[in-house]
N, C-alpha and C positions, 0 to 999 in steps of 0.2 A: 553477522560475522561470515566472511567469505573468504575464499582464495580465488583470486582473478587469474585464471590461467587462460593463456590464448590457445586456441586450437591450432593445429598445424596450417589450416587454411587461413586463418587470421595472420599468423605469422608470415605465410607466403605472400599474402596481400600487403602486408606491411613491409616485408624484407626487401621488396625490390622497387620501392617507390622512388627513392632518390639515391645518389652516390653516397650522401651521408648516412642514410638508413643502412645500406649495403655494408658500409664501412663499421658502423657501430655493431650491426648484427654480426659482422665477421670477428670484431673484437670480442663480443659476448661469447661467441661460439668457441674462440680460442680459449677463453677464461674457463669454459666448461670442459673443453678437451683438456687442458693442462690440468685442471683439478681432478679430471677422471684418472689420468696417468698417474699424478700424485697418489691417488686413493689406492690404485694398484700397487705402488711402490709401498705405501703404508701397510698394505695387507701382507705383501711378501716380507717386509720388514719384521712384522710381528709373527710371521711363520718362521723366519729365522730365530726369532727370540724364543720361541716354543721349542724349535728343534735344539738349538744351542742349550737351552736350560735342561730339558728332559732327556735328550739323546746324547749329546756330548758332554753333559754335566759341566759347562763352561758357559755362563750367561754373559751374552754380548752386552757391555754397558751402555754402548752408544745408541741402543735401540730407543730408550725412552726420550732422550733430548731430540734426537732425530724425528721420532713421531711427533712431538709437541710442535716442532717447526713445520712439519708436513700439515698437521691439522690446522694451523694458522693459515697457511697458504690456501689449503681446500676451502676453507670457511670463508675466507675474504674473497677469492675468486668466485665462488658460488654465490656469494651475497651481491657482488657487483653484477653478475649475469642476471641475478634475480630481480633487480631493478630494471634492467634493460627489458626483460621478458615479462615483467609485471607479474611474477609468480609468487610474491611475498604475501603472507596473511594479511589481511587488513579488515578492519570493522567498518562497513560501509552502510548500515541501516540508518544512521543519523543523517549522513550526506544524502541518500537516496530519499530521504522524506521531504527534502527541500525542492523548491522550484528549479527547473534547469538552470537558470541564470546564477543562482547561488550554488548550485551543485558544480557548475564550471568553475565558480570562482574558489571553491573549496578544494577543487583539483589543482589549481594554480598554486594556492597556499600551500597545499601539501607537497607539491613538487618543489616549491621553493624551500620549504624545510629540508627536504631530502638534499637539495643543492647545498644549502648552509651546512648541514650535518656532514657531507661528503667533503666539503672544503675544510671544516674543522677537523675532520679525521685526517685528511692528507697533511695539514699544517702540523698537527700535533704528532702524527706518525713521523714526520721528517724531523721534528725535534728529538724524538726517540732514536732515530736512525743515527742523527749526528752525535748525540751524547753517548752512544753505546759502541762506537767504533772501535774502541781500545779494549773493551771487555770481551773475553772469549766465553762462549757456551761450554758449560762443563762437559766433559766426555767426548765432544766431536771438535772442539777447538775453532770453530768458525766465530766471526764477529757476532756478538749479540744483536748487532744492528740488523742482521739478517732476519731475525725474529720480528722485528718491527717494520721491515719494508713492505709486507704485504699491507700495512694499514695505509701507507702512502698509495700504493697501486690501487687498492680498493676505494679509497676516498676519492681519488681523481676519477676513477671510473663511474662511481656513483654519482658524482657531481655532473659529470659529462652527460650520462645517460638520462638523468633527470632533466637536466637543461635541455637536451635534445627533445624530450617528451614536451616541454613547454614550448619550445620552438615549433614542433610539429602541430601541436593544438593551436597555437596562434596563426600559423601559416594556413592550416585547414580550414579555419574560421574565415580567414580573409579571402581565400579562394571560394568558399561557399557563398559569401555575400556578393562577389563580383558577377 
């Protein structure tokens, strides 16, 4: 079992290869940045909850629902960026025990599963968005579909990042052979 983290040098080496890589790295960086800002907002929100409850003796009721929405966005944006940066936990001892040809095939199959999963997540998330536009989130009054929107965003980004990995692996092999 391992966590495949790219070193900053590996990220720099990969980050400026093609305009597509630069664009996808920029999108992943934006995801991390937005998730970070949302995390700060979440912390401030809970600070307000504690202050309101124990100092003002008036608990803000909107904090719970707001924090649930923020957590969904933070998680989904972070998960999508994790696919791009290949920082998710994986178990690779089985794959690494095979010869290089099978190992490469397993990488492609794994990425294809990720593309399918991301597509499925986007489609099902879109259905949730469309079926919940008229329902309001209690205490904050926003449409319930806002809570499902990160599933669409994350699914599209996961599929895009995994497809880009497949494309990069195929193009790097074809240039190595030439």
